N, CA and C of each residue as an Amber inpcrd file, in Angstrom:
protein
   432
   0.7800000  -1.1940000   0.0000000   0.0000000   0.0000000   0.0000000
   0.8270000   1.2660000   0.0000000   2.0660000   1.1340000  -0.1240000
   2.8530000   2.3570000  -0.1680000   2.5220000   3.1980000  -1.3750000
   2.0340000   2.5760000  -2.4450000   1.7190000   3.3490000  -3.6400000
   0.5320000   4.2570000  -3.3650000  -0.4930000   3.7590000  -2.6510000
  -1.6770000   4.5570000  -2.3380000  -1.3100000   5.7090000  -1.4240000
  -0.4920000   5.4040000  -0.4360000  -0.0700000   6.4830000   0.4670000
   0.7970000   7.4790000  -0.2750000   1.6280000   6.9950000  -1.1550000
   2.4860000   7.8780000  -1.9350000   1.6300000   8.7570000  -2.8410000
   0.6030000   8.2260000  -3.4670000  -0.3180000   8.9940000  -4.3340000
  -1.0950000  10.0120000  -3.5210000  -1.5320000   9.6000000  -2.3120000
  -2.2960000  10.5090000  -1.4550000  -1.4070000  11.6460000  -0.9800000
  -0.1680000  11.3310000  -0.6550000   0.7280000  12.3960000  -0.1970000
   1.0700000  13.3400000  -1.3430000   1.1820000  12.7870000  -2.5620000
   1.4420000  13.6570000  -3.7130000   0.2360000  14.5540000  -3.9790000
  -0.9360000  13.9740000  -3.9110000  -2.1560000  14.7710000  -4.1060000
  -2.2440000  15.8620000  -3.0520000  -1.9560000  15.4930000  -1.8130000
  -1.9850000  16.4810000  -0.7260000  -0.9280000  17.5540000  -0.9640000
   0.2270000  17.1600000  -1.4360000   1.3030000  18.1140000  -1.7120000
   0.9010000  19.0730000  -2.8300000   0.2760000  18.5230000  -3.8710000
  -0.1690000  19.3710000  -4.9890000  -1.2700000  20.3100000  -4.5150000
  -2.1950000  19.8230000  -3.7110000  -3.2730000  20.6600000  -3.1810000
  -2.6900000  21.7730000  -2.2940000  -1.7070000  21.4290000  -1.4910000
  -1.0680000  22.4500000  -0.6520000  -0.3950000  23.5170000  -1.5090000
   0.2460000  23.0910000  -2.5890000   0.8840000  24.0590000  -3.4870000
  -0.1610000  24.9390000  -4.1680000  -1.2680000  24.3300000  -4.5770000
  -2.3470000  25.1020000  -5.2130000  -2.9250000  26.0910000  -4.2060000
  -3.1540000  25.6450000  -2.9860000  -3.6760000  26.5350000  -1.9420000
  -2.7010000  27.6810000  -1.6750000  -1.4110000  27.3690000  -1.6310000
  -0.3950000  28.4100000  -1.4220000  -0.3810000  29.4040000  -2.5680000
  -0.4710000  28.8870000  -3.8020000  -0.4880000  29.7710000  -4.9650000
  -1.7460000  30.6380000  -4.9640000  -2.8870000  30.0620000  -4.5780000
  -4.1250000  30.8390000  -4.5230000  -4.0460000  31.9210000  -3.4440000
  -3.4300000  31.5870000  -2.3090000  -3.2910000  32.5850000  -1.2420000
  -2.4110000  33.7450000  -1.7090000  -1.3180000  33.4130000  -2.3920000
  -0.4380000  34.4570000  -2.9250000  -1.1810000  35.2900000  -3.9610000
  -1.9650000  34.6210000  -4.8150000  -2.7140000  35.3400000  -5.8380000
  -3.7640000  36.2480000  -5.1940000  -4.4360000  35.7770000  -4.1610000
  -5.4270000  36.6090000  -3.4730000  -4.7670000  37.8200000  -2.8110000
  -3.5980000  37.5950000  -2.2080000  -2.8630000  38.7150000  -1.6120000
  -2.4710000  39.7290000  -2.6810000  -2.0050000  39.2240000  -3.8240000
  -1.6390000  40.1210000  -4.9220000  -2.8510000  40.9030000  -5.4270000
  -4.0020000  40.2440000  -5.5240000  -5.2310000  40.9190000  -5.9740000
  -5.6430000  42.0000000  -4.9730000  -5.5540000  41.6810000  -3.6720000
  -5.8730000  42.6900000  -2.6450000  -4.9260000  43.8760000  -2.7390000
  -3.6320000  43.5860000  -2.8960000  -2.6370000  44.6660000  -3.0110000
  -2.8880000  45.4990000  -4.2640000  -3.2780000  44.8420000  -5.3580000
  -3.5530000  45.5600000  -6.5950000  -4.7880000  46.4500000  -6.4370000
  -5.8240000  45.9410000  -5.7700000  -7.0280000  46.7400000  -5.5370000
  -6.7100000  47.9420000  -4.6390000  -5.8900000  47.7320000  -3.6270000
  -5.4940000  48.8300000  -2.7350000  -4.6800000  49.8670000  -3.5060000
  -3.7670000  49.4090000  -4.3360000  -2.9640000  50.3170000  -5.1550000
  -3.8460000  51.1200000  -6.1100000  -4.8280000  50.4620000  -6.6960000
  -5.7570000  51.1400000  -7.6020000  -6.5380000  52.2210000  -6.8540000
  -6.9700000  51.8970000  -5.6540000  -7.6880000  52.8790000  -4.8340000
  -6.7950000  54.0760000  -4.5110000  -5.5560000  53.8050000  -4.1600000
  -4.6220000  54.8960000  -3.8560000  -4.3440000  55.7440000  -5.0930000
  -4.2170000  55.1000000  -6.2520000  -3.9940000  55.8550000  -7.4900000
  -5.1980000  56.7280000  -7.8360000  -6.3980000  56.2120000  -7.6490000
  -7.6030000  57.0110000  -7.8930000  -7.6660000  58.2090000  -6.9470000
  -7.3270000  57.9740000  -5.6950000  -7.3080000  59.0660000  -4.7140000
  -6.2530000  60.1080000  -5.1010000  -5.1000000  59.6480000  -5.5150000
  -4.0350000  60.5590000  -5.9330000  -4.4380000  61.3410000  -7.1790000
  -5.1160000  60.6870000  -8.0990000  -5.5720000  61.3680000  -9.3160000
  -6.6040000  62.4430000  -8.9780000  -7.5060000  62.1440000  -8.0570000
  -8.5030000  63.1340000  -7.6460000  -7.8260000  64.3310000  -6.9830000
  -6.8520000  64.0560000  -6.1300000  -6.1220000  65.1540000  -5.4780000
  -5.3510000  65.9790000  -6.5030000  -4.7880000  65.3080000  -7.5110000
  -4.0580000  66.0120000  -8.5730000  -5.0000000  66.9120000  -9.3610000
  -6.1850000  66.4220000  -9.6770000  -7.1670000  67.2330000 -10.3920000
  -7.5830000  68.4460000  -9.5590000  -7.7880000  68.2360000  -8.2640000
  -8.1330000  69.3540000  -7.3900000  -7.0100000  70.3830000  -7.3510000
  -5.7880000  69.9090000  -7.2650000  -4.6430000  70.8130000  -7.2330000
  -4.4970000  71.5570000  -8.5530000  -4.7650000  70.8790000  -9.6480000
  -4.6900000  71.5360000 -10.9510000  -5.7550000  72.6260000 -11.0590000
  -6.9480000  72.3600000 -10.5750000  -8.0040000  73.3790000 -10.5790000
  -7.6340000  74.5730000  -9.7170000  -7.0720000  74.2960000  -8.5410000
  -6.6480000  75.3880000  -7.6680000  -5.5200000  76.1840000  -8.3100000
  -4.6340000  75.4990000  -9.0080000  -3.5310000  76.1730000  -9.6880000
  -4.0490000  77.0840000 -10.7920000  -5.0200000  76.6170000 -11.5610000
  -5.6070000  77.4420000 -12.6150000  -6.3060000  78.6590000 -12.0240000
  -7.0300000  78.4520000 -10.9350000  -7.7210000  79.5700000 -10.2950000
  -6.7130000  80.5860000  -9.7690000  -5.6340000  80.0980000  -9.1700000
  -4.6060000  81.0090000  -8.6640000  -3.9620000  81.7730000  -9.8070000
  -3.6790000  81.0920000 -10.8980000  -3.0460000  81.7350000 -12.0440000
  -3.9390000  82.8190000 -12.6330000  -5.2080000  82.5100000 -12.8090000
  -6.1100000  83.5230000 -13.3720000  -6.2910000  84.6810000 -12.4050000
  -6.3300000  84.4020000 -11.1080000  -6.4220000  85.4820000 -10.1190000
  -5.1830000  86.3550000 -10.1250000  -4.0300000  85.7320000 -10.2740000
  -2.7840000  86.4990000 -10.3160000  -2.7240000  87.3780000 -11.5620000
  -3.1640000  86.8300000 -12.7000000  -3.1790000  87.6330000 -13.9280000
  -4.1520000  88.7960000 -13.8120000  -5.3140000  88.5290000 -13.2200000
  -6.3010000  89.5930000 -13.0430000  -5.7530000  90.6810000 -12.1210000
  -5.0910000  90.2770000 -11.0630000  -4.5000000  91.2510000 -10.1420000
  -3.3890000  92.0420000 -10.8180000  -2.5890000  91.3640000 -11.6380000
  -1.5200000  92.0510000 -12.3670000  -2.1040000  93.0950000 -13.3200000
  -3.1670000  92.7250000 -14.0460000  -3.8110000  93.6940000 -14.9490000
  -4.4060000  94.8590000 -14.1700000  -4.9910000  94.5660000 -13.0220000
  -5.5790000  95.6250000 -12.2010000  -4.5230000  96.6480000 -11.7920000
  -3.4060000  96.1630000 -11.2910000  -2.3560000  97.0940000 -10.8640000
  -1.6820000  97.7780000 -12.0480000  -1.6510000  97.1270000 -13.2040000
  -1.1220000  97.7760000 -14.3880000  -2.0250000  98.9490000 -14.7750000
  -3.3340000  98.7350000 -14.7310000  -4.2580000  99.8360000 -15.0080000
  -4.1220000 100.9380000 -13.9600000  -3.9090000 100.5530000 -12.7230000
  -3.7170000 101.5700000 -11.6760000  -2.4910000 102.4200000 -11.9810000
  -1.4020000 101.8090000 -12.4350000  -0.2000000 102.5620000 -12.7940000
  -0.4770000 103.5020000 -13.9560000  -1.1940000 102.9840000 -14.9790000
  -1.5220000 103.8280000 -16.1270000  -2.3660000 105.0200000 -15.6960000
  -3.3250000 104.7760000 -14.8510000  -4.1860000 105.8670000 -14.3730000
  -3.3650000 106.8920000 -13.5900000  -2.4440000 106.4070000 -12.7810000
  -1.5980000 107.3130000 -12.0110000  -0.7390000 108.1620000 -12.9440000
  -0.1090000 107.5360000 -13.9310000   0.7190000 108.2820000 -14.8830000
  -0.1190000 109.3120000 -15.6430000  -1.3220000 108.9150000 -16.0280000
  -2.2070000 109.8370000 -16.7210000  -2.5720000 111.0100000 -15.8180000
  -2.8840000 110.7480000 -14.5580000  -3.2520000 111.8100000 -13.6240000
  -2.0820000 112.7640000 -13.4070000  -0.8870000 112.2300000 -13.2520000
   0.2900000 113.0890000 -13.0740000   0.5020000 113.9410000 -14.3250000
   0.3620000 113.3330000 -15.4990000   0.5160000 114.0830000 -16.7460000
  -0.5360000 115.1720000 -16.8680000  -1.7740000 114.8670000 -16.4860000
  -2.8450000 115.8670000 -16.5590000  -2.5760000 117.0200000 -15.6150000
  -2.1060000 116.7300000 -14.4150000  -1.7970000 117.7980000 -13.4580000
  -0.6630000 118.6690000 -13.9810000   0.3560000 118.0550000 -14.5720000
   1.4750000 118.8300000 -15.1240000   0.9860000 119.7140000 -16.2690000
   0.1760000 119.1770000 -17.1630000  -0.3460000 119.9650000 -18.2860000
  -1.2050000 121.1080000 -17.7730000  -2.0520000 120.8310000 -16.7990000
  -2.8930000 121.8970000 -16.2450000  -2.0560000 122.9640000 -15.5500000
  -1.0200000 122.5710000 -14.8260000  -0.1660000 123.5420000 -14.1560000
   0.5840000 124.4000000 -15.1690000   1.1050000 123.7640000 -16.2070000
   1.8110000 124.5140000 -17.2520000   0.8420000 125.4510000 -17.9630000
  -0.3610000 124.9730000 -18.2360000  -1.3580000 125.8160000 -18.8960000
  -1.7520000 126.9920000 -18.0110000  -1.8620000 126.7700000 -16.7360000
  -2.2070000 127.8370000 -15.7980000  -1.1350000 128.9170000 -15.8020000
   0.1070000 128.5050000 -15.9160000   1.2120000 129.4590000 -15.8860000
   1.3930000 130.1360000 -17.2450000   1.3360000 129.4050000 -18.3310000
   1.7070000 129.9290000 -19.6400000   0.5570000 130.5290000 -20.4590000
  -0.6790000 130.0610000 -20.2430000  -1.7920000 130.5570000 -21.0550000
  -2.1880000 131.9750000 -20.6420000  -2.5220000 132.7870000 -21.6260000
  -3.0680000 134.0990000 -21.2650000  -4.4260000 133.9150000 -20.5880000
  -4.8200000 134.8990000 -19.7930000  -6.0290000 134.7790000 -18.9840000
  -7.2840000 134.5780000 -19.8170000  -7.3460000 135.0800000 -21.0030000
  -8.5590000 134.9460000 -21.8040000  -8.7940000 133.5090000 -22.2570000
  -7.7520000 132.6670000 -22.2960000  -7.8920000 131.2780000 -22.7460000
  -7.9690000 130.2760000 -21.5820000  -7.7750000 130.7400000 -20.3550000
  -7.7240000 129.8060000 -19.2160000  -9.0750000 129.1580000 -18.9560000
 -10.1450000 129.9420000 -18.9320000 -11.4630000 129.3770000 -18.6160000
 -11.8930000 128.3710000 -19.6940000 -11.8440000 128.7200000 -20.9820000
 -12.2280000 127.7060000 -21.9860000 -11.3250000 126.4660000 -21.9420000
 -10.0420000 126.6620000 -21.6790000  -9.1210000 125.5220000 -21.5980000
  -9.5290000 124.5840000 -20.4680000  -9.8540000 125.1460000 -19.3020000
 -10.2320000 124.3010000 -18.1690000 -11.5930000 123.6420000 -18.3880000
 -12.5220000 124.3180000 -19.0480000 -13.8260000 123.7140000 -19.3320000
 -13.6390000 122.5180000 -20.2850000 -12.8740000 122.7370000 -21.3480000
 -12.6190000 121.6490000 -22.2870000 -11.8550000 120.5150000 -21.5990000
 -10.9120000 120.8580000 -20.7630000 -10.1440000 119.8330000 -20.0450000
 -11.0390000 119.0040000 -19.1370000 -11.9490000 119.6510000 -18.4330000
 -12.8650000 118.9280000 -17.5450000 -13.7790000 118.0170000 -18.3690000
 -14.2660000 118.4980000 -19.5100000 -15.0990000 117.6560000 -20.3690000
 -14.3280000 116.4400000 -20.8870000 -13.1070000 116.6550000 -21.3120000
 -12.2860000 115.5440000 -21.8030000 -12.0220000 114.5360000 -20.6840000
 -11.7010000 115.0290000 -19.4960000 -11.4590000 114.1250000 -18.3650000
 -12.7280000 113.3590000 -18.0010000 -13.8980000 114.0080000 -18.0880000
 -15.1620000 113.3210000 -17.8180000 -15.4220000 112.2130000 -18.8120000
 -15.1730000 112.4730000 -20.0990000 -15.3510000 111.4530000 -21.1270000
 -14.3780000 110.2990000 -20.8910000 -13.1400000 110.6210000 -20.5590000
 -12.1550000 109.5610000 -20.2910000 -12.5500000 108.7290000 -19.0650000
 -13.0930000 109.3720000 -18.0320000 -13.5420000 108.6360000 -16.8440000
 -14.7050000 107.7160000 -17.2020000 -15.6250000 108.1820000 -18.0470000
 -16.7410000 107.3550000 -18.4810000 -16.2430000 106.1570000 -19.2930000
 -15.3170000 106.3910000 -20.2050000 -14.7420000 105.2970000 -20.9940000
 -14.0470000 104.2920000 -20.0810000 -13.3150000 104.7820000 -19.0870000
 -12.6350000 103.8910000 -18.1380000 -13.6490000 103.0400000 -17.3790000
 -14.7560000 103.6380000 -16.9440000 -15.7750000 102.8790000 -16.2140000
 -16.3950000 101.8010000 -17.1100000 -16.6820000 102.1470000 -18.3490000
 -17.2600000 101.1700000 -19.2710000 -16.2770000 100.0400000 -19.5800000
 -15.0190000 100.3840000 -19.7670000 -14.0050000  99.3480000 -20.0060000
 -13.8490000  98.4420000 -18.7850000 -13.9220000  99.0220000 -17.6010000
 -13.8310000  98.2210000 -16.3740000 -14.9660000  97.2180000 -16.2800000
 -16.1950000  97.6570000 -16.6110000 -17.3350000  96.7330000 -16.5910000
 -17.1610000  95.6460000 -17.6480000 -16.7010000  96.0360000 -18.8270000
 -16.4780000  95.0650000 -19.9000000 -15.4300000  94.0340000 -19.4800000
 -14.3320000  94.4850000 -18.8630000 -13.2840000  93.5630000 -18.4010000
 -13.8330000  92.6200000 -17.3430000 -14.6370000  93.1410000 -16.4170000
 -15.2050000  92.2910000 -15.3700000 -16.1160000  91.2220000 -15.9640000
 -16.9430000  91.6110000 -16.9230000 -17.8300000  90.6280000 -17.5500000
 -17.0440000  89.5900000 -18.3330000 -16.0100000  90.0150000 -19.0340000
 -15.1950000  89.1040000 -19.8250000 -14.4260000  88.1310000 -18.9350000
 -13.9990000  88.5670000 -17.7760000 -13.2240000  87.6990000 -16.8710000
 -14.1180000  86.7050000 -16.1540000 -15.3830000  87.0430000 -15.9170000
 -16.2760000  86.1320000 -15.2080000 -16.6770000  84.9420000 -16.0740000
 -16.8770000  85.1370000 -17.3770000 -17.3440000  84.0570000 -18.2470000
 -16.3810000  82.8830000 -18.3270000 -15.0730000  83.0820000 -18.6360000
 -14.1870000  81.9110000 -18.7230000 -14.0230000  81.1970000 -17.3880000
 -14.0690000  81.9200000 -16.2780000 -13.8890000  81.2760000 -14.9770000
 -15.0140000  80.2810000 -14.7270000 -16.2600000  80.6380000 -15.0530000
 -17.3560000  79.7060000 -14.8330000 -17.2660000  78.5180000 -15.7810000
 -16.7900000  78.7310000 -17.0110000 -16.6360000  77.6230000 -17.9540000
 -15.5490000  76.6580000 -17.4990000 -14.4580000  77.1600000 -16.9470000
 -13.3730000  76.3000000 -16.4770000 -13.8530000  75.4350000 -15.3290000
 -14.5880000  76.0270000 -14.3720000 -15.0600000  75.2450000 -13.2360000
 -16.0130000  74.1570000 -13.7010000 -16.9050000  74.4800000 -14.6560000
 -17.8360000  73.4970000 -15.1660000 -17.0920000  72.3670000 -15.8630000
 -16.1120000  72.7040000 -16.6950000 -15.3410000  71.6910000 -17.4030000
 -14.5730000  70.7910000 -16.4600000 -14.0070000  71.3720000 -15.4060000
 -13.2410000  70.5610000 -14.4680000 -14.1470000  69.5990000 -13.7310000
 -15.3460000  70.0560000 -13.3260000 -16.2190000  69.1690000 -12.5940000
 -16.7270000  68.0400000 -13.4920000 -16.9810000  68.3300000 -14.7770000
 -17.4110000  67.2770000 -15.6930000 -16.2920000  66.2700000 -15.9180000
 -15.0680000  66.7620000 -16.0750000 -13.9360000  65.8610000 -16.2860000
 -13.7290000  64.9690000 -15.0740000 -13.7740000  65.5510000 -13.9010000
 -13.5450000  64.7930000 -12.6890000 -14.6560000  63.7670000 -12.4860000
 -15.9340000  64.1530000 -12.7370000 -17.0360000  63.2120000 -12.5550000
 -16.9590000  62.0870000 -13.5740000 -16.5240000  62.3990000 -14.7830000
 -16.4290000  61.3890000 -15.8130000 -15.3530000  60.3560000 -15.5350000
 -14.3040000  60.7250000 -14.8140000 -13.1790000  59.8180000 -14.5820000
 -13.4330000  58.9050000 -13.3870000 -14.2780000  59.3160000 -12.4870000
 -14.4760000  58.5090000 -11.2730000 -15.5410000  57.4660000 -11.4560000
């Protein structure tokens, strides 16, 4: 009967090897599922960071344009004051009143144009920001 015992021990040995291989395979599958979960979490965090980066970049550009306009306005105001001071000193008295009336009208028109351009810039900047947020949320929802 050694042959039967030898066959049974071989069968048991093969079954033990199969069980060991299945345990290793199950561990590998669990590790792969955990890795996949971590990668999905990392991808979501990356998308969030990319959205925050875009928002920061657009905010920085908007702030840069704002301060650039502030500098232009300041230079214009200084130039206007210098021109008015020179005109006050050099113009004969008969031309001072019409010069100042025309100057005030021109400055009023320029202030109105500046206000309209400011509103136009604000409206133009709001539209792409809402489109970017919508696109990012659709992309993120589609990937998960």
